[in-house]
N, C-alpha and C positions, 0 to 999 in steps of 0.2 A: 384443477390445483389437487394434489393429494391432500389428502384428510390428517397429515400430521397437525397437531395444536399449535394455531399461530403462525404456521409457515406461509399462510397468504398475505398476511401484515409482514411477517418478515420479507418477503418476496418482495414487497411494495415497496417498503423503506429502501432497501438494496436498490432496486432499480431507480430509485429517484436520485439517489446517492449518486450511482453511475452516470446517470445524468449529468450531474450536477459537478464531475469531477472528468473533463477532458483532459486536466494536466494535473500536473505534481502541487502545482501553486494553488488549482481550483479543490484539489481534493484535500488539502490543508485546513483551505479557509472552510470548506462544508463541515470538516470535521470541528472544528472551533463554534462554529454556528449553532450544528446538533448540540454540543455540548455546555455551550451557555444558556439553551434551552433548557438544559437539565440542571442547571444551576451552579457552573462551572464560572469562576471569575477569568477572564482572560487578562494575563499579565505582560507588560513589556519588559524586556531585556534591560531596559537603561534605567528601570526603576527600582527602588528599594521594594523585596518584597514580603508580603507580610510573613509575620512570624507565629498568626494562629493556626489553628486546625482546619481546614477549608478543603474545597476542590478549586483547581485551578487547570487553566490552558494557557499554553505558549505556542505564536507560531513563528516560525522563522524561516522565512521564501517558502519552499515547498516542501518542508518538515512541518510535523506538530509534537507537541508532548503534552501531555496533560497526567496529572497527577491528584491523587486525595491524602492528606495527611488527616488520619482519625485523631480524635480528641486523646485515645490512650497511648499514643504513639511517644516514644522517648526517644534519646540518643542513639540506643541500640536498636533500634526499629529495624527489621529486615526489610530489603524491597523485593516486592513480586511486579516485576518487569515485564512487559509484553512488548516484544518490538516486531514492527513490520516496514514495509515501505510503500511509498507513494506515489514513484515513476513507472512507467511501462516503457518497454522497446518501441522505437517508432523513427520520426524523421523532425530535426531540427532547422528550422530557417536560418541560413546562413546571414551575416552580417549584410551583405549586398544581396538582396532578396529576391531579385528578379531579373529575366535579362530574355531578348527574343531569340526565337530560331525556329527557321522554316515556316515564319507565320505564327507562331505562335508564340505568347507569352508565358513561360517558365519558371517555378520558383525553385531558389537555387539550396539544396538542403545537404544536412551532415547525417549521417546514417546514427543514430542513438542505440547505442547496446546491440542486442544479437535479434533483430524481427526476422521472421520469415518473410523473406522479401516479396515473394511474389503474390503473398495472401494480400498483399495493399494494393494489387493492381486493380484499376477498373472499378474503384470504390470511390463513392461520393465523398472526400477529404474537406474538412472544416481546419481554419488555424484558432489555435487559443493559446492562452499563456499570460504572460504581463509585459506591459510596456512602459518606460520610465519618462516621468516629462521633464522639464527644465529644473523644476525644483529637487530632483531624485526621489520624488514620489512615486510610487509603483502605483499601477492601476491593472484588474485584471481584464480579460477581453477575450471574447470568442466570437467566431462567425458562424453562419450556417454553411449548407454546401457551398464551396469555392472552387475547388480543385479535384484532379483526377490523375492519377499516374497510369496513363494508357497503354495497355496492351498492345503488340502487334499482331495485325491480320493471319491468320492462317495462310492465307494467299500469298504472302510474303515471306513465309520460312513454313514449308511443307513439313519441318521435323518438330515445328515446337510440341507438338504431344509427347514427343521422346525424351523429351528434357531440357528447361529452359536455364541457363548459366545468366544470371542477371548483374551486369556490372554496375557497382556500387556510384558510381559517377556519372555514368552515361544514360543508365535506363531507369532512374529513380526519381528524376525530375518531374515535380507534379504540375500540369496544365493548368493555369489562370485564367486563360482566355486566347480569343485570336486578337495577335498586335493590330488586325486591320481597323478592329471595333475599337478599341481604346489602346491607342500606341503611346501613351504617355502615363500608362497606370502605374502609379506608388502605393504599392501593397502598405509600407509602412503608413502611411498619409491615409489610407482607407482605415487599417486598423486605428487611427488615433480617432477618427470619428467615432469608430463603433465603442472607443472605450472612453467618451465625453471630451474627447480633448481638441483643439484645433491643428488642421493640417500644418507641418513642420515643427509640432511641439514635442513629439516623441524624438528623446536623446539616446535611447536604448532599448533592447527587449530580450526577451528570452520566449520563443513560441514553436509551437510545434503544431504538425500537421495530426489531424484527429478524423479517426472513423465516423461521421454523424450518424448512421444507420443506429436507430437506438436497439436497446436490449429486445431479446425475443424469448418467449416461453415456447419450449417444444417439449414433445412427449405425449402420450395420450393423456396424463393427468398434468402435463405443462409441469414436470417436476425438475426440468432441466431447462439452463437459462444459457443462450447464447449472447456474447457481447464480447466489445474490446476490454483491454486493461483489466481482464479478471486477476492476471498477474500484475500488482498483485492487491487489487482494491477489495477482493475477497477478505484478505487478512486485515485491511483498514477497516472495513466494515464490520466486520466480527469484533474485534477489538472496541472499536467506539460504542456499539450497541452493548456489549456488554457492560463496559464501563460506565456508561449512562444508564443502564439499568441498576447494576450494583450501587452506583451512588446518585442517583436523580431520585431515587423512591425514599419510602422507610426507612431502607436500611441503611441508605445513604443518610439520612437524618440522625439515625442511633449513632453511625459512626462518628459524629460531630459533636456528639454530647460526652461529656465527661462523666464516668463511672461515677456512682453515688459513693460516698466517702466510706462508708460500709461494706462496698461489694468489692469482692475479690477482683479486679481489673487486670487484664493481662500486662505482664511487665512491659511488652515491648509488642504491641501491635503492628502487623505489618503496614508498610505504605504501598499502596497501589500506584502503578506509574504505568502510561501507556505512550510509546515512541514511535511517532510515523517517521522513518528516514525518507531523505530522497537519495536519488543517484543510486542503487542499488546496483541498478542495469549497468551501469559503468565504473563499478569498483569500490564505489561507498567512501572514494579518499578526498571528502569534500566537508566543507564547515557543516553541511546540513547533513553528510552520509554518516552509516554507522561506523567510518573509520576515523570521523572527527569527532569533536569536544562538544557536540551538544548534549547528549544524555549526560556524559560527566559532568559537564556545568551544571546542568540542571540538579541533579542528584548533591553534589556540593553545596550548592546554595539550600534548597531544602532540609538536608542534614545539618548544617549551619544553622538553620534557623529553628531546629530542634535541640541544639546547644551540642552537637556531638563535637569531641573531639576527634585529632586524627586517629588515636586508638579507637575511639568507638566507632568512627565509622567504619574502619578496618573492621573489628567485629562484627557490624552491622552487614556490612558485605558477605562475610563469611557466612553468614545465615541465609543469603537470599537468593532468588530464581530470576534467570532470564528466561524467558521462551521466545524464542525466533518462529515467527509466523509467514511463512511465503508458501505459496503454493506447489504442489507436487502432481506427480503423476500418477493417471490412473491408465489400466493396462487398455492399450488399443487393438480394439476387435480386428484390425486390418494388418496389424504387425505385432501380434503377441511374442513373437520372437524378440523383439526387443528388451522383452522388462526379465526380471529374474523369475525362474520356473516355479519356484516356491515361494515367492511374495507376489501377489496378484491383486493387487487393490482394484476394487469394483465400483461402480456409483451406486451411491445410496447406502453402504455398507458403512459411512464412518469417516471422519478427518483423519489423516495421516500422522504418525509418529515417523521421522526420516534417519535413516541409519545409514554411514558411511564408516568405513575404516580408515580411511586416507583423511579423515577429518573433514570432508567437503561441508559435512554436517556435524553440528557439536553434540549430537545425543551420544550420551554413555548410558550405564546401568543405572545408576540412580535418577538419571533424566527420564527413563523409561519407565522404571517404579513410580516416580511423581505422575507421569503421564497417565499411568494403569489406573493409579488412584484416584485423580481428577477425571475421569473419564466413568469411573464407578460412581463416583458422588454425582456427577451431572447425569447418571442414567441414559449414557448413549454409548453405542459400540463405536470401535476405531481398528483401525488398520495398520500395517506395517509397510514403509516402503522401502527395499533396499536395490541398488541399482543391479542392473547386469553386470558381470565382470566384463564383459567385454565390449559395453556402452558407456563411455567416460561420463561422472557425474557432474551436474553443476552445483552451486554453492548458493549460500545464502549470507545474512546480516550476523547468522551467529556466531561461528567462527572469528568474524571480526569483532563483533561487539564483547566476545568474550575474553578476548585478547587483551583489548584494550581496557576493560573494567574489571576483569578479574570473577566475573560471577559466573557461578555454575549455570550451563545452559544446556538447552534442548531446543532442537528442530522440529517442528510441526508444521500442519498446513491442511486444506483440504485440495483434493486430487480434481484435475482439469485433462481434459483432451485439448490437442492442438495448442500447447503453451507457446508462449511470443508470436502464434497469428494474429492477424488483424480483429479476429473473430475466434473466443476462445469458447469452452463449453465447462459447465460446472451443473453437478447436481445441487439443487437448491436444500434438499434435507441435509446433506452432509455440510453446508455450510451453515444452516441454521443448529446444527449439532455442533459444530466448531466454537460458535459462540457460546455456547451454551459451558462448554469446557472452560473457556477462558474465564466466563464468569467465576465458576468453581473455584479458577485460581488465585480470581481477585480476592474472593471473600476466605480462601483458605488462612486460618489461625486468626481470622476477626470472631469469631464466637467461642 
């Protein structure tokens, strides 16, 4: 492991979080669990929310929002919002989950998002997500290794190494077993028992296949991490860890204590918000996506609790920032020509500021200046990612959330190799540095 201070503990924490988060629903629950341990109170949307300063967390399906309202906050307090997403590309189980073919029991799946299909072949897959009982109660569930999307033997296709074109319907169905051994397999009943329910009790489900191989440290100093779902659990963990560090210790206690009467208290201490949305990989246009109402509803309720009028709410938002945190691209040593020749992000050199003239990323000059100042304050190096003009650029929640909320926004993240593969690669030093910059953003203006 690298000698960077605290990196081994940070790595262990991140790997434990990855192991606990095979789906967006598990990731949201894991974030809430960790924040409760850091002193956050979990709220229910159906209840009246506290008006007092404090630390709060809310889970809606596969999304989670947490916030800290300082004692010095007021109706015009600006918002320091960190946005990320909990979902990753993969395969979602269809409503009719199994059928038989050529003596095999196979699963019916829909492709979710844009995975690199061939990276899912010949991997040991589990099933995870949530099932609903007859009362409508959701139950998280996961299995161990259960299925496999099998490759075709080279003897049956001698040209297979010249390139494989996988049909999303025909070639991606996972094998669940031999129908001779278990001709009446009911996968949903199998999962019901795993969730502590009776067979036949499940009335609905949201289930994904996931790679069961644990994360693995690589490199001579074990500074690289190979794992699934790094896009975008890297950002979720970095944001959650920064929030817990800022709000869970002595600093957090100070934030919740009203300034002394003779002290020069800040007029409008920033409110810290961490929002990890679902469904980014399929467009964000859902009730838990960045294009939906979740964050707007949370902000309206917490600003109302601060006594803000519509005028004061708009004034506060005009002074606010949203950092959109999503994974970016490191230069691939075997495909360097795919990157811009003057912008060459490298592993271990720091997290990325992401810029795109077509507004696929929301960063502008003001955002770049904020990022530079935060990096200096955190004492870490940063890099810039700009796409090669000949290679179409992906996008993030940044432009979506900025358009919906009107907040000044910038796009950032840690660099990966093999993004959207079943197995991605990150430099842990970059991720630790990213969390430190987010912490600096959260406390900006608090002191």
